[in-house]
C-alpha positions in Angstrom: -26.5 6.0 -33.0 -28.6 3.0 -32.2 -28.1 1.1 -29.0 -26.5 -1.9 -30.7 -23.9 0.2 -32.4 -23.3 2.2 -29.1 -22.8 -1.1 -27.2 -20.3 -2.4 -29.8 -18.4 0.9 -29.7 -18.2 0.8 -25.9 -17.1 -2.8 -26.0 -14.3 -1.9 -28.5 -13.2 1.0 -26.3 -13.2 -1.3 -23.2 -11.1 -3.9 -25.0 -8.7 -1.1 -26.1 -8.3 0.1 -22.5 -7.6 -3.5 -21.4 -5.0 -3.9 -24.1 -3.3 -0.6 -23.1 -3.3 -1.7 -19.5 -1.8 -5.1 -20.3 1.0 -3.6 -22.4 1.8 -1.2 -19.6 1.7 -4.0 -17.0 4.6 -5.8 -18.6 7.3 -3.2 -18.0 5.8 -2.0 -14.7 5.2 -5.5 -13.3 8.7 -6.6 -14.2 10.1 -3.6 -12.4 8.1 -4.3 -9.3 9.1 -7.9 -9.3 12.8 -7.0 -9.5 12.9 -4.0 -7.2 13.8 -4.3 -3.5 11.3 -4.3 -0.6 8.1 -4.7 -2.7 9.6 -7.3 -5.0 10.9 -9.5 -2.2 9.4 -12.7 -0.9 8.0 -10.9 2.1 5.3 -9.3 0.0 2.7 -11.8 -1.3 2.4 -12.2 -5.1 -1.3 -11.0 -5.0 -0.2 -7.7 -3.5 2.4 -7.3 -6.2 -0.1 -8.1 -8.9 -2.7 -5.7 -7.4 -0.2 -2.9 -7.1 1.1 -3.4 -10.7 -2.5 -3.5 -12.1 -3.5 -0.4 -10.2 -0.5 1.6 -11.4 -1.0 0.3 -14.9 -4.6 1.5 -15.0 -3.5 4.9 -13.6 -0.6 5.4 -16.0 -1.9 3.9 -19.2 -4.0 6.9 -20.3 -1.1 9.3 -20.1 1.5 7.1 -21.9 2.3 7.0 -25.6 0.0 4.8 -27.7 0.7 1.1 -27.6 1.0 -1.2 -30.7 -2.1 -2.8 -32.0 -2.7 -6.4 -31.1 -2.1 -8.7 -34.1 -1.6 -12.0 -32.3 1.4 -13.8 -31.0 3.7 -13.3 -34.0 7.5 -12.8 -33.8 7.3 -9.0 -33.4 4.8 -9.3 -30.5 7.0 -11.8 -28.7 10.1 -9.6 -29.1 8.1 -6.6 -27.9 7.0 -8.5 -24.8 10.7 -9.5 -24.2 11.8 -5.9 -24.6 9.3 -4.6 -22.0 10.3 -7.3 -19.5 14.0 -6.5 -20.0 13.6 -2.7 -19.5 11.5 -3.2 -16.3 13.9 -5.8 -14.8 16.8 -3.5 -15.5 15.3 -0.5 -13.7 14.3 -2.6 -10.7 17.6 -4.5 -10.5 19.7 -1.3 -10.5 17.8 -0.1 -7.5 18.1 -3.5 -5.8 21.9 -3.3 -6.1 21.9 -0.2 -4.0 20.0 -2.1 -1.2 22.5 -4.9 -1.5 25.3 -2.4 -0.9 23.6 -1.6 2.4 23.5 -5.3 3.2 27.2 -5.6 2.3 28.0 -2.7 4.7 26.0 -4.5 7.5 27.9 -7.7 6.9 31.3 -6.0 7.1 30.3 -4.2 10.3 29.1 -7.5 11.8 32.4 -9.1 11.0 34.2 -6.3 12.9 31.9 -6.1 15.9 31.6 -9.8 16.5 27.9 -10.0 15.5 28.5 -12.1 12.5 27.2 -15.2 14.5 23.8 -13.5 14.9 22.0 -15.1 11.9 18.3 -15.3 11.4 15.8 -15.9 8.6 15.7 -13.1 6.1 12.2 -12.8 4.5 13.4 -9.9 2.3 16.1 -11.8 0.4 15.4 -15.4 1.3 17.6 -17.7 3.2 19.3 -16.4 6.3 21.6 -13.4 6.8 23.2 -11.4 9.6 21.0 -9.2 11.8 23.1 -6.1 11.1 22.8 -6.7 7.3 19.0 -6.9 7.6 19.0 -3.7 9.7 20.8 -1.9 7.0 18.5 -3.2 4.4 15.5 -2.0 6.3 17.2 1.4 7.0 17.8 1.8 3.3 14.1 1.1 2.7 13.0 3.7 5.3 15.3 6.3 3.8 14.0 5.4 0.3 10.4 6.1 1.2 11.2 9.1 3.4 13.0 10.8 0.4 10.0 10.0 -1.9 12.0 7.5 -3.8 8.9 5.7 -4.8 7.6 8.8 -6.5 10.9 9.3 -8.3 10.7 5.7 -9.4 7.3 6.2 -10.9 8.5 9.4 -12.6 11.5 7.5 -14.0 9.1 4.8 -15.3 6.9 7.3 -17.1 10.0 8.9 -18.6 11.1 5.5 -19.8 7.8 5.0 -21.7 8.3 8.4 -23.4 11.9 7.7 -24.3 11.3 4.1 -25.2 7.7 3.7 -26.2 6.2 0.2 -26.3 7.1 -1.5 -29.5 10.4 0.3 -30.1 13.8 -1.3 -30.2 16.0 -1.8 -27.1 18.7 0.8 -26.4 22.2 0.2 -27.6 23.7 -2.7 -25.5 27.0 -1.0 -25.8 25.7 1.8 -23.5 24.7 -0.7 -20.9 28.1 -2.6 -21.0 29.9 0.8 -20.6 27.7 2.0 -17.8 27.6 -1.3 -15.7 31.2 -1.3 -14.5 31.1 2.3 -13.3 27.8 1.8 -11.6 28.9 -1.4 -9.9 32.0 0.4 -8.7 29.9 3.2 -7.3 27.7 0.7 -5.4 30.6 -1.2 -4.0 32.4 2.0 -3.0 29.3 3.2 -1.3 28.7 0.0 0.7 32.4 -0.2 1.8 32.4 3.6 2.6 29.4 3.2 4.9 31.1 0.4 6.9 34.6 1.9 6.8 34.4 4.1 10.0 33.2 1.2 12.1 35.7 -1.2 10.6 38.6 1.1 11.4 37.3 1.7 14.9 36.9 -2.0 15.6 40.4 -2.7 14.1 41.8 -0.2 16.6 40.0 -1.8 19.5 41.2 -5.3 18.5 44.8 -4.1 18.1 44.7 -2.4 21.5 43.4 -5.6 23.2 46.0 -7.6 21.2 48.8 -5.4 22.5 47.4 -5.5 26.0 47.3 -9.3 25.9 50.9 -9.4 24.7 52.1 -7.0 27.4 50.1 -8.4 30.3 48.8 -11.9 29.5 48.0 -12.5 33.2 45.1 -10.0 32.9 43.5 -12.2 30.2 42.2 -9.2 28.3 40.9 -11.4 25.5 37.9 -12.2 27.6 37.0 -8.5 27.6 37.6 -8.0 23.9 34.3 -9.4 22.6 32.0 -7.5 25.1 33.9 -4.2 24.6 33.8 -4.6 20.8 30.1 -5.5 20.9 29.1 -2.5 23.1 31.4 -0.1 21.2 30.1 -1.3 17.8 26.5 -0.9 18.9 27.2 2.7 20.1 29.0 3.6 16.9 26.2 2.0 14.9 23.7 4.3 16.7 25.9 7.3 15.8 26.1 6.1 12.2 22.4 5.8 11.9 22.0 9.6 12.2 24.6 10.2 9.5 23.4 7.7 6.8 21.1 10.1 5.0 23.6 11.9 2.6 25.7 8.9 1.5 22.6 6.8 1.0 20.9 9.6 -1.0 24.0 9.7 -3.2 23.6 6.0 -3.9 20.0 6.4 -4.8 20.8 9.3 -7.1 23.5 7.1 -8.8 20.9 4.3 -9.3 18.3 6.7 -10.8 20.9 8.3 -13.1 22.2 4.9 -14.3 18.6 3.6 -14.9 17.8 6.9 -16.7 20.9 6.6 -18.9 19.9 3.0 -19.9 16.3 3.8 -21.0 17.2 7.0 -22.9 
């Protein structure tokens, strides 16, 4: 083979690799933009793009073949839309689990009197309670500790094999059937995490209320907030050591729901 032909062949192969990477980047990039922690405003867009491009280059050779590029016709636009929808769905389901942790933090803050402690939240934008942010970060720590990032990449690869690029979207009826049960599981998990502290704080508030009714001269209301605060922090430290199993069940539910959608 003469040098000109060899150069042309290498150029076609290079363009083919770039096309495979770009097609892979659609679903993967949409998932990263929608997922918690990495997809938040705290991570610069350049870092997200670099991570998406790196993973796309690494995964493209082992994935099913992509459709050939024929220009921006209707089929290509629909294929791009499908890839974005699948990626956003996977990332959004995982984000709902982290929002359940933030919900548990807000409920605990209401019971312990820490709801007034608000600060800027770089993860979700705006401002939120300190306890809610602590739960959000705790969920992230448990996610990476349990190798959730590796499970997420494995789920993404399985989604490419179950729904190769260019195929039709899964049945929307399956998503509408799955969404209510998954949302119920997420809400139940968030409330279940906060329930022990809510009950404990309710008992403390009832005790101080009864004491104030029985002996108003002691003015026990002034002691209510400090005691609730100290007891809430102590119980929160105990809860931190017991969060692993319930949070792992929430992660498992999110991966099972995402896997059921892309199959």
